[in-house]
N, C-alpha and C positions, 0 to 999 in steps of 0.2 A: 508614364512608360512602365511597363511591366517586364521584369526580369525574373527568370528562374535559374537557379544555380544547382547543378547536378552534384557539385562538390559538397554543398551544405545542405541540400534538400529543401532550401526554403526559397520562397518568392519573395521578390522585392517590388515596391511601388515607388519610383522616382527616388531610387536609393535607398529608401527606408526598409529594413526587413520586416516582413510579415510573418512571423513565426507560427500563425496559425495554419498557413499554406504549406505544410509539410508534403513532401511528395509522397504518393502512393506506395512507392517502394519503400521509402522510410519507414512509414507506417506499418507495412507489412513485416518489415524486420524487427521493429520494435515490438510488434503483436508475438512475433515467433518468441522473442525473450520473455514477455510477460506471460505467455502461454505456458513456457517451461516453468517459470515460477510458480504459476497456477497448478500446475501437475505436481510439483514436488516441492511446495513451499517448506518442508522440513529441512531440505538441503540447504548447504551454504550457497549465496549467490553473490560473489563480489561483483563489482562493474567489471572487472576484466574477463570474467566468464559470461557476463551478460553481452557484453560489446563483443566477444569472439562469436557467440550464437547468432548476433545480429549483422556480423560481418561489416561493423564500423569500428571507428576507434573509440577508446574508453571515453575520451573527453567529449567527443559528438553523443555518444550514447546519453552519458550522464547530462548533458544540456538537453537532448531531444526527448527523453522520456517524459519529463514532466509536462510538456506542452500538452499531448492527446490524453494522458491518463490524470493529470491533476496533482500527483504528487512525485517525489524523487523515487528511484526503484527501491531504495532499502525502505523507505517508509511504507510503500506498497507491499513488500515483503513481510515487514511487521504486522500490517493490517491482516493480511492473507493468515498469518499464523494465529494471529487473535482470532479470526472468525472461526477457524478450524477448531481452536482450543475451546472457544464458546460452544459450538456445537457438541463436543466431546463432552463437556461439563455438562451440557443440557440433556445429553441423550444417553448417557453411559455411567456407570458406577465406577468408573476407571480412577484409581487414586491421582490427586492433582498432580503429584511428582511424574507419574508414568505420563499424564498429557503433556506436561511441560516438555520432556524429553522426546516424546511421539511428533510433537509440533516444531521441533527442532531448536529449543532452547537449550543452552549447555548448563545451565543451573536452575533450580525451583526459583531462588531469590531474584535473578534477572527476570525470570517469566512473570513472578508476582508484581515486581515492580513496573514493567512494562504494562502489563496487563492493567493494574490500577490506573497507569498514566492515561491510557488509551479510553479505557472503560469508566474509569471513575468508581470503581470498586473492585475488591479483592476476587479471585479465582472462587474462593469458598462462598463468599457473598452472592455472587451471581449463582452458584450452583443450588444454594438454599434457596434463593428468590425463584428461579426458574422450576425447581422441581416442586414447589408447592402444591400447584395445582396441574399435573402432568395431564389428567384427563380431558381438560378444556384444550390443550395442545393439539391432541388429536383430530380435533374437529377443523383445524387451520392447516391450509396447505403449507408443505415446507418451503416452498418459496418465499411466502409471506413471512414466515418467521425467521428466514435468513436475512432478508431485506430489512425488516424491522429490528433486527439486533446487530445490524452491520455498525462498526465504530465510526465515530464522528472523525472524520480525519483532520479537522481542525484542531482537535485537541491532542494530536500525536507528540510524541517524546520531544522532537526537534522545535516545535511550536512552543511548548511550554518553557524550553530553555531559551527560545529568543524572547519569551515575554517576560522571564525571569531577568533577562539581560537587559531589557527595558528597549527591544527592537520592536517595533509595530509591524506584524503580519501584514496588515493592509499596505503600509508604506513599502514594505519588502515586495510585495506582489505588483503594486502601482508601477514600480521602477521598472518593470520587465515588459510591461504592455506600452507599445508606442502610441 
């Protein structure tokens, strides 16, 4: 028996929730919040603000965002900030401190620590490595460079902390899927 809940936005089959079947309306609401984060990733985006934009409760937003996008909203925002910082490091001569503040970090120390956690190298190391042969980058379309330099989401800060605490990422994800 297939049931759809307007309240939760999820379908259930024989009483078991199927979180992959989010309602199109809920997905539109989540996309609205994601688009706002994409457009202004340098701003603060607490869950309450995102939920208000999506017109859903904070708890429902926090639960629902990870399903279609694969990561919680805060980690998504961190990733967007790091992507933007990497582009600025690669394509400009701006000082690293200015890049940190322009991409939404409150301090260069926090920026550097999270940048290293996600990318595996410091902002200065990335800049040095990426700017070695700039003439070769000119022959590659920008969309390919962006995709190739996207941070691996499985090494984000929260995953590293879970690993250090001895909690397996795979086991925490397996418990979410029926």
